[in-house]
PAMI-681066 format. One line per 5 residues: number of its first residue (from 1); for each residue x, y, z of N, C-alpha, C. Coordinates in pm, whole numbers. Layout:
BEGIN
NUM) X,Y,Z,X,Y,Z,X,Y,Z | ...
//
This chain:
BEGIN
1) 10253,12344,11176,10348,12291,11238,10252,12228,11393 | 10171,12293,11438,10113,12275,11535,10025,12148,11531 | 9948,12151,11386,9895,12004,11362,9947,11913,11321 | 10096,11911,11281,10172,11826,11278,10185,11728,11423 | 10270,11876,11505,10288,11799,11637,10133,11724,11724
6) 10062,11793,11669,9918,11734,11715,9872,11568,11699 | 9909,11586,11554,9864,11436,11497,9986,11321,11577 | 10143,11382,11591,10223,11310,11624,10185,11235,11774 | 10159,11355,11784,10087,11302,11985,9984,11214,12008 | 9931,11271,11890,9761,11160,11891,9814,10988,11888
11) 9883,10977,11771,9930,10866,11724,10019,10797,11852 | 10104,10882,11903,10174,10823,12025,10078,10758,12152 | 9994,10876,12151,9909,10825,12297,9824,10712,12266 | 9759,10695,12101,9720,10562,12093,9778,10442,12056 | 9892,10457,12001,9971,10322,12030,10014,10299,12180
16) 10044,10349,12266,10075,10307,12398,9917,10285,12441 | 9763,10336,12431,9692,10278,12418,9697,10113,12423 | 9710,10097,12264,9723,9965,12256,9802,9880,12323 | 9896,9911,12419,9985,9817,12441,9925,9728,12602 | 9796,9798,12631,9732,9731,12708,9607,9650,12671
21) 9603,9613,12511,9542,9524,12460,9601,9414,12366 | 9730,9373,12464,9785,9259,12403,9707,9125,12394 | 9687,9060,12330,9650,8934,12331,9537,8932,12237 | 9505,9081,12172,9342,9056,12149,9341,9085,12003 | 9280,9013,11894,9288,8979,11797,9117,8959,11734
26) 9125,9014,11596,8975,9015,11539,8992,8993,11407 | 8896,8908,11351,8881,8923,11220,8762,8949,11190 | 8738,9056,11075,8596,9113,11053,8545,9049,10912 | 8459,9042,10899,8347,8983,10800,8252,9070,10720 | 8265,9153,10590,8192,9233,10570,8080,9178,10457
31) 7978,9240,10501,7871,9214,10379,7926,9252,10192 | 7910,9202,10124,7957,9219,10028,7854,9307,9950 | 7918,9468,9955,7815,9571,9876,7811,9532,9743 | 7683,9614,9682,7683,9618,9542,7813,9685,9448 | 7870,9769,9524,7975,9855,9467,8096,9797,9543
36) 8213,9756,9451,8357,9687,9482,8417,9808,9514 | 8440,9797,9677,8515,9869,9722,8729,9877,9716 | 8736,10011,9745,8878,9987,9703,8972,9955,9818 | 8936,9926,9945,8970,9864,10044,8910,9863,10172 | 8964,9732,10236,8866,9707,10344,8949,9645,10472
41) 8915,9662,10570,9014,9627,10694,8946,9455,10709 | 9063,9390,10713,8985,9236,10746,9002,9166,10857 | 9112,9224,10968,9151,9206,11071,9220,9252,11132 | 9279,9285,11284,9347,9353,11329,9397,9333,11478 | 9507,9323,11546,9535,9276,11646,9662,9355,11715
46) 9675,9300,11863,9776,9351,11961,9857,9202,11981 | 9960,9176,11949,10037,9049,12002,10148,9069,12077 | 10203,8955,12115,10351,8966,12181,10381,8815,12196 | 10501,8772,12078,10526,8678,12106,10713,8646,12122 | 10721,8543,12170,10913,8522,12203,10952,8374,12158
51) 10915,8295,12090,10959,8200,12046,10915,8197,11867 | 11012,8080,11799,11050,8108,11695,10925,8025,11592 | 10836,7964,11692,10697,7905,11656,10611,8019,11597 | 10624,8142,11604,10571,8246,11556,10649,8247,11428 | 10556,8243,11279,10649,8285,11184,10546,8225,11058
56) 10535,8367,10986,10450,8348,10823,10528,8363,10740 | 10483,8296,10644,10533,8279,10482,10419,8345,10399 | 10460,8418,10299,10353,8496,10235,10318,8424,10129 | 10348,8299,10096,10310,8184,10014,10216,8082,10052 | 10221,8089,10222,10162,7983,10291,10046,8023,10372
61) 9970,8133,10300,9857,8160,10427,9747,8198,10354 | 9680,8299,10333,9544,8329,10258,9567,8339,10120 | 9464,8267,10071,9469,8276,9927,9444,8424,9826 | 9391,8501,9899,9352,8608,9834,9439,8706,9854 | 9470,8749,9758,9551,8927,9777,9497,9001,9891
66) 9600,9029,9938,9549,9139,10066,9710,9184,10123 | 9705,9265,10225,9824,9369,10276,9821,9352,10410 | 9951,9322,10461,9944,9298,10626,10045,9411,10686 | 10007,9497,10752,10095,9591,10810,10091,9589,10959 | 10234,9554,10992,10281,9522,11137,10348,9620,11203
71) 10304,9692,11328,10402,9810,11351,10468,9750,11498 | 10589,9724,11507,10677,9722,11621,10670,9808,11740 | 10594,9776,11869,10593,9830,11995,10711,9847,12048 | 10747,9696,12066,10869,9673,12155,10941,9527,12146 | 11050,9492,12124,11127,9409,12126,11150,9382,11947
76) 11184,9253,11888,11203,9302,11778,11192,9161,11704 | 11150,9127,11567,11194,9010,11526,11265,9000,11389 | 11225,8936,11248,11327,8929,11138,11212,8928,11055 | 11267,8971,10915,11167,8984,10780,11277,8949,10684 | 11257,8854,10596,11329,8797,10456,11235,8805,10330
81) 11301,8966,10316,11195,8997,10166,11336,9010,10062 | 11298,8948,9937,11360,8999,9808,11470,8963,9838 | 11558,8847,9917,11673,8802,9944,11776,8855,10067 | 11706,8971,10114,11767,9032,10210,11685,8981,10356 | 11812,8982,10464,11738,8942,10579,11710,9092,10690
86) 11605,9169,10726,11655,9285,10785,11567,9255,10969 | 11614,9296,11062,11539,9312,11151,11445,9452,11186 | 11325,9382,11261,11243,9476,11291,11266,9517,11454 | 11258,9640,11445,11259,9677,11581,11148,9806,11630 | 11176,9844,11743,11102,9918,11767,11044,10061,11718
91) 10964,10113,11660,10950,10205,11590,10904,10182,11443 | 10921,10072,11395,10960,10025,11262,10793,9924,11182 | 10772,9952,11072,10664,9943,11071,10678,9822,10934 | 10656,9694,10933,10630,9612,10834,10529,9598,10724 | 10540,9621,10588,10415,9662,10512,10419,9519,10448
96) 10370,9454,10381,10385,9316,10270,10277,9282,10195 | 10265,9240,10089,10156,9190,9997,10174,9069,10009 | 10036,8974,10000,10000,8827,10023,9935,8827,9898 | 9948,8727,9833,10079,8612,9819,10201,8663,9766 | 10332,8653,9841,10449,8686,9797,10540,8623,9872
101) 10666,8604,9842,10769,8541,9868,10856,8567,9965 | 10796,8601,10110,10897,8659,10152,10831,8588,10303 | 10906,8611,10435,10903,8530,10566,10919,8630,10678 | 10810,8640,10786,10873,8698,10917,10822,8651,11003 | 10909,8649,11104,10871,8603,11280,10974,8633,11341
106) 10964,8579,11483,11004,8581,11593,11184,8514,11585 | 11285,8578,11672,11390,8510,11674,11361,8454,11818 | 11405,8341,11821,11379,8219,11935,11437,8301,12048 | 11366,8341,12158,11389,8403,12325,11386,8520,12317 | 11358,8594,12188,11340,8740,12199,11195,8788,12162
111) 11167,8832,12291,11009,8894,12269,11003,8986,12147 | 10879,8975,12071,10812,9084,11977,10692,9121,11993 | 10650,9262,12005,10493,9328,12077,10497,9392,11937 | 10345,9385,11880,10322,9470,11758,10166,9496,11797 | 10123,9580,11698,10013,9539,11635,9966,9529,11485
116) 9888,9488,11446,9872,9430,11276,9746,9507,11250 | 9764,9503,11115,9605,9502,11034,9649,9451,10898 | 9526,9392,10842,9527,9345,10734,9385,9366,10659 | 9448,9445,10527,9362,9522,10442,9343,9438,10300 | 9195,9410,10283,9182,9362,10153,9150,9468,10098
121) 9119,9442,9955,9094,9553,9813,9192,9566,9737 | 9150,9537,9600,9227,9582,9455,9319,9657,9500 | 9216,9819,9482,9300,9945,9473,9460,9918,9567 | 9373,9887,9691,9506,9889,9835,9584,9791,9797 | 9593,9690,9785,9706,9614,9713,9798,9686,9622
126) 9730,9707,9507,9826,9782,9421,9902,9905,9465 | 9819,9962,9572,9890,10129,9629,10042,10070,9710 | 9977,9966,9819,10067,9900,9873,10198,9844,9776 | 10163,9755,9680,10280,9707,9643,10360,9819,9542 | 10300,9949,9537,10385,10022,9447,10452,10088,9570
131) 10433,10103,9671,10495,10173,9801,10610,10062,9831 | 10600,9937,9834,10671,9852,9857,10796,9839,9724 | 10778,9859,9627,10857,9889,9487,10940,9979,9516 | 10887,10098,9568,11002,10219,9560,11101,10224,9716 | 10994,10189,9838,11106,10233,9929,11124,10090,10034
136) 11053,9996,10001,11109,9861,10043,10974,9820,10179 | 10977,9686,10201,10907,9639,10307,10874,9649,10452 | 10996,9755,10515,11025,9788,10605,11033,9981,10653 | 10965,10019,10693,10951,10157,10707,10982,10200,10872 | 11062,10327,10872,11031,10372,10982,10967,10514,10951
141) 10804,10543,11002,10721,10655,10931,10777,10761,11022 | 10780,10858,10954,10833,11000,11008,10740,11034,11172 | 10771,11047,11276,10633,11052,11391,10590,11180,11334 | 10645,11296,11253,10556,11425,11207,10432,11400,11130 | 10466,11311,11081,10325,11244,10972,10180,11195,11023
146) 10106,11148,10939,9970,11118,10941,9982,10977,11001 | 10036,10870,10928,10013,10717,10917,10026,10682,11066 | 10128,10721,11148,10129,10632,11254,10013,10654,11346 | 9957,10759,11341,9824,10804,11383,9700,10707,11367 | 9703,10718,11249,9595,10652,11189,9605,10506,11148
151) 9710,10445,11156,9712,10296,11221,9666,10268,11328 | 9733,10359,11443,9667,10301,11563,9528,10344,11569 | 9466,10417,11561,9354,10457,11569,9247,10355,11457 | 9270,10316,11378,9231,10189,11289,9230,10054,11360 | 9330,10030,11410,9360,9911,11475,9291,9896,11606
156) 9264,10033,11711,9194,10028,11764,9055,10005,11807 | 8973,10094,11680,8865,10075,11594,8769,9961,11569 | 8916,9882,11511,8832,9751,11478,8851,9652,11590 | 8942,9643,11673,8937,9556,11809,8816,9579,11865 | 8754,9732,11864,8633,9735,11927,8494,9670,11832
161) 8495,9619,11708,8427,9564,11645,8392,9611,11526 | 8498,9720,11459,8466,9760,11359,8373,9884,11350 | 8313,9888,11205,8233,10023,11196,8136,9931,11109 | 8016,10029,11133,7845,9983,11113,7807,9988,10946 | 7907,10031,10869,7848,10037,10751,8020,10012,10688
166) 8000,9914,10583,8111,9921,10499,8192,10011,10454 | 8097,10101,10400,8154,10228,10344,8260,10300,10451 | 8242,10298,10568,8284,10358,10669,8425,10324,10690 | 8453,10191,10715,8549,10112,10722,8655,10124,10629 | 8587,10102,10495,8663,10146,10336,8716,10267,10380
171) 8665,10371,10413,8697,10477,10401,8807,10507,10507 | 8793,10454,10604,8924,10464,10699,9048,10381,10650 | 9038,10252,10584,9078,10172,10549,9181,10276,10426 | 9116,10299,10351,9165,10380,10226,9260,10479,10261 | 9187,10541,10357,9273,10712,10434,9396,10642,10502
176) 9416,10537,10564,9552,10498,10581,9640,10446,10495 | 9586,10395,10378,9672,10367,10288,9739,10484,10212 | 9639,10592,10199,9707,10699,10113,9809,10779,10239 | 9781,10786,10388,9855,10832,10466,9995,10744,10456 | 10007,10601,10443,10119,10526,10365,10207,10544,10291
181) 10140,10566,10175,10206,10637,10075,10276,10757,10081 | 10188,10917,10144,10250,10997,10193,10404,10998,10273 | 10346,10937,10381,10447,10913,10466,10587,10829,10440 | 10518,10718,10398,10619,10614,10330,10744,10694,10233 | 10692,10792,10160,10774,10846,10055,10915,10925,10123
186) 10875,10974,10235,10982,11037,10333,11040,10929,10439 | 11015,10841,10439,11053,10730,10548,11214,10694,10538 | 11251,10703,10659,11385,10659,10630,11434,10519,10685 | 11365,10400,10677,11383,10305,10696,11469,10283,10567 | 11501,10133,10620,11546,10070,10485,11570,10027,10363
191) 11640,10101,10295,11615,10124,10139,11690,10106,10067 | 11807,9975,10124,11919,9976,10070,11984,9938,9905 | 11782,9854,9878,11818,9809,9709,11782,9936,9644 | 11715,10080,9697,11711,10173,9638,11855,10213,9560 | 11938,10210,9639,12081,10215,9592,12114,10103,9459
196) 12080,10067,9469,12146,9940,9386,12016,9898,9244 | 12038,9938,9142,11976,9937,9063,11935,9813,8977 | 12010,9710,9040,11965,9559,8965,11869,9529,9101 | 11935,9524,9203,11836,9487,9349,11686,9554,9335 | 11686,9673,9320,11545,9725,9258,11471,9706,9177
201) 11527,9645,9048,11464,9550,8938,11446,9415,8999 | 11513,9355,9068,11490,9234,9100,11338,9203,9210 | 11333,9341,9284,11226,9357,9388,11077,9370,9305 | 11115,9443,9214,11017,9477,9131,10948,9405,9052 | 11017,9295,9006,10980,9175,8905,10909,9063,9023
206) 10972,9074,9137,10913,8998,9255,10740,9054,9288 | 10775,9146,9282,10616,9197,9333,10539,9214,9215 | 10550,9175,9078,10481,9195,8976,10495,9077,8869 | 10496,8957,8949,10533,8829,8839,10408,8835,8793 | 10322,8853,8863,10139,8793,8860,10081,8912,8699
211) 10154,9022,8725,10108,9116,8649,10164,9082,8473 | 10307,8981,8490,10362,8959,8372,10448,9044,8327 | 10548,9083,8429,10638,9175,8424,10728,9146,8318 | 10794,9212,8262,10916,9182,8114,11014,9247,8168 | 11136,9256,8075,11269,9329,8093,11247,9445,8067
216) 11147,9514,7988,11159,9652,7969,11134,9714,8125 | 11002,9658,8165,10933,9723,8280,11075,9691,8411 | 11162,9612,8365,11252,9582,8541,11351,9737,8471 | 11361,9702,8345,11456,9845,8326,11456,9978,8334 | 11306,9976,8330,11244,10106,8359,11265,10106,8537
221) 11231,10013,8609,11247,10035,8778,11362,10032,8781 | 11457,10033,8719,11612,9996,8761,11654,10187,8702 | 11558,10233,8625,11621,10381,8606,11731,10333,8488 | 11723,10240,8411,11839,10246,8311,11757,10223,8160 | 11835,10238,8062,11817,10180,7934,11764,10045,7928
226) 11727,9954,7846,11711,9849,7808,11888,9729,7824 | 11927,9847,7735,12081,9771,7683,12157,9783,7799 | 12159,9908,7842,12237,9939,7960,12187,9840,8103 | 12088,9822,8141,12027,9758,8232,12073,9603,8183 | 12095,9559,8086,12078,9411,8058,12242,9390,8074
231) 12324,9471,8063,12475,9483,8093,12504,9470,8235 | 12443,9568,8310,12487,9575,8439,12416,9441,8490 | 12308,9395,8471,12224,9270,8534,12305,9135,8529 | 12379,9118,8413,12504,9017,8372,12591,9014,8474 | 12666,9133,8458,12819,9160,8557,12749,9107,8709
236) 12646,9179,8773,12605,9144,8886,12547,9000,8896 | 12505,8947,8846,12431,8827,8839,12444,8722,8790 | 12563,8747,8666,12587,8607,8600,12484,8545,8505 | 12396,8594,8557,12283,8572,8388,12241,8692,8320 | 12163,8663,8212,12082,8742,8174,11951,8773,8226
241) 11913,8893,8216,11760,8946,8300,11661,8810,8297 | 11637,8769,8121,11519,8684,8078,11548,8561,8189 | 11662,8513,8144,11716,8388,8241,11710,8370,8403 | 11705,8479,8447,11682,8494,8590,11535,8542,8585 | 11471,8571,8509,11318,8637,8519,11263,8489,8505
246) 11272,8407,8414,11217,8284,8377,11221,8182,8495 | 11367,8163,8560,11397,8102,8663,11272,8143,8818 | 11263,8288,8833,11219,8354,8921,11094,8257,8901 | 11002,8295,8821,10857,8237,8730,10858,8112,8777 | 10907,8022,8758,10934,7857,8760,10938,7839,8900
251) 11071,7878,9004,11095,7877,9111,10958,7901,9184 | 10861,8026,9172,10795,8113,9229,10660,7975,9245 | 10621,7919,9091,10530,7839,9070,10521,7730,9124 | 10685,7646,9158,10689,7528,9241,10679,7584,9374 | 10699,7697,9415,10651,7696,9564,10532,7702,9602
256) 10426,7747,9527,10279,7766,9489,10239,7636,9499 | 10303,7543,9407,10212,7449,9385,10229,7307,9550 | 10368,7381,9570,10419,7292,9713,10278,7322,9821 | 10267,7465,9835,10170,7502,9924,10041,7494,9880 | 10009,7405,9798,9857,7364,9763,9788,7425,9643
261) 9822,7540,9591,9809,7629,9498,9758,7510,9340 | 9655,7563,9305,9656,7487,9170,9676,7513,9058 | 9682,7473,8944,9782,7463,8849,9769,7628,8798 | 9620,7613,8755,9611,7757,8669,9667,7881,8760 | 9627,7874,8927,9637,7981,8989,9788,8009,8989
266) 9897,7875,9011,9993,7932,9021,10083,7977,8896 | 9979,7921,8783,10068,8003,8664,9997,8139,8604 | 9913,8158,8673,9863,8329,8691,9940,8373,8770 | 9949,8385,8875,10017,8461,8980,10209,8456,8957 | 10224,8374,8865,10365,8401,8825,10380,8437,8690
271) 10278,8484,8641,10280,8547,8479,10260,8473,8367 | 10207,8353,8418,10214,8244,8260,10072,8263,8256 | 10020,8369,8155,9855,8367,8134,9803,8264,8039 | 9908,8189,7953,9840,8078,7901,9887,7937,7959 | 9785,7860,8025,9820,7775,8096,9917,7630,8026
276) 9886,7631,7864,9921,7570,7803,10065,7609,7781 | 10130,7690,7768,10261,7747,7786,10325,7726,7910 | 10229,7751,8007,10319,7713,8143,10326,7586,8159 | 10278,7485,8140,10295,7358,8134,10397,7288,8044 | 10411,7370,7937,10514,7330,7867,10649,7378,7927
281) 10683,7505,7985,10757,7543,8004,10800,7504,8146 | 10732,7445,8211,10763,7372,8366,10803,7221,8303 | 10752,7203,8211,10777,7029,8216,10938,7051,8137 | 10967,7134,8062,11082,7165,7984,11208,7167,8111 | 11139,7253,8193,11262,7282,8314,11271,7173,8403
286) 11147,7098,8465,11159,7002,8591,11138,6864,8522 | 11087,6847,8410,11082,6704,8367,10918,6634,8408 | 10877,6730,8486,10750,6714,8544,10657,6832,8516 | 10552,6772,8478,10398,6840,8458,10347,6920,8590 | 10306,7040,8588,10287,7142,8726,10198,7038,8809
291) 10120,6942,8741,9992,6874,8830,10080,6740,8873 | 10158,6694,8786,10261,6614,8875,10325,6644,8997 | 10386,6731,8950,10445,6792,9062,10411,6871,9193 | 10227,6862,9161,10175,6908,9303,10134,6806,9366 | 10094,6687,9309,10071,6581,9372,10206,6519,9429
296) 10324,6538,9416,10439,6485,9493,10573,6504,9407 | 10640,6663,9455,10745,6674,9385,10858,6597,9395 | 10955,6607,9291,11053,6497,9247,11178,6619,9284 | 11248,6563,9441,11375,6592,9485,11472,6653,9397 | 11478,6587,9285,11590,6593,9168,11582,6724,9170
301) 11454,6812,9157,11499,6922,9072,11469,7029,9206 | 11530,7023,9310,11548,7128,9421,11680,7211,9339 | 11744,7175,9269,11877,7248,9283,11863,7375,9158 | 11966,7416,9085,11937,7503,9000,11847,7459,8856 | 11782,7547,8810,11705,7505,8684,11825,7484,8547
306) 11788,7373,8469,11883,7382,8383,11912,7575,8274 | 11988,7569,8260,11979,7731,8216,11947,7721,8064 | 11951,7565,7985,11925,7598,7851,11783,7641,7797 | 11712,7604,7912,11567,7598,7937,11519,7791,7969 | 11604,7872,7946,11547,7996,7966,11549,8074,7844
311) 11467,8160,7784,11456,8191,7673,11575,8294,7664 | 11607,8319,7540,11726,8440,7545,11691,8573,7589 | 11785,8672,7622,11776,8817,7679,11713,8895,7582
//
């Protein structure tokens, strides 16, 4: 108990020290070691914004896979994720993978002060996607846990210039990921989607499009048999899971292409492993090839995609 209290006090102390560093940011470049590292800190900062000009979209930023961790110190903003709009309030921690279809930012006229970290590394991204799938992207980490203190210390050390060795920095980043998994599992943050198996399956699908997620995996994420999942999904959405998933893949691909992604990358990130099939499916749905859409999308196709183009459930 004493150790837990000490960890909480240390975390609170370091977070309060970060308040004096508002306006400081840093991007860290790491020499590529011969060994692939599971996690690395790529950037950190403490900022305050108060206008709607501050906004980020998860499909319109860095191309590489990464994780954004942003803890609210004061004020608040908003997060749109998985069809839900939530408020970020003091003490909440926003955790989102990139690339992903989400958006967060300031509400005009309301200040939002926060500290943030960007993590890279295949295993770190995979672990955080798992956390977001199970608990959602907005956490209220328990004060008796370790994650808040490690988050604050890592941010402070990064702003001081980082670590002499990439292995030391990787160890710090991986320790933070593990603490987030441990404390995030008991977070009392917003987890409404966990009470709805259909919403949980949809969130899982959005987070795993690039992995080629299918209906069986969605059913497992919902905790239902495939048969009962399909019936519940149709009742809730009016679409079969296969139709919804096909529509999601094409919508995400269109968004990536509008953001400048090349055709191959857009297909891979949305689960189309075969470029030829991606081109055929895209053209059936929109009347355009992905390359033509990227060059100048046709506004006629901003509405619902034709249901007849979806595969059967």
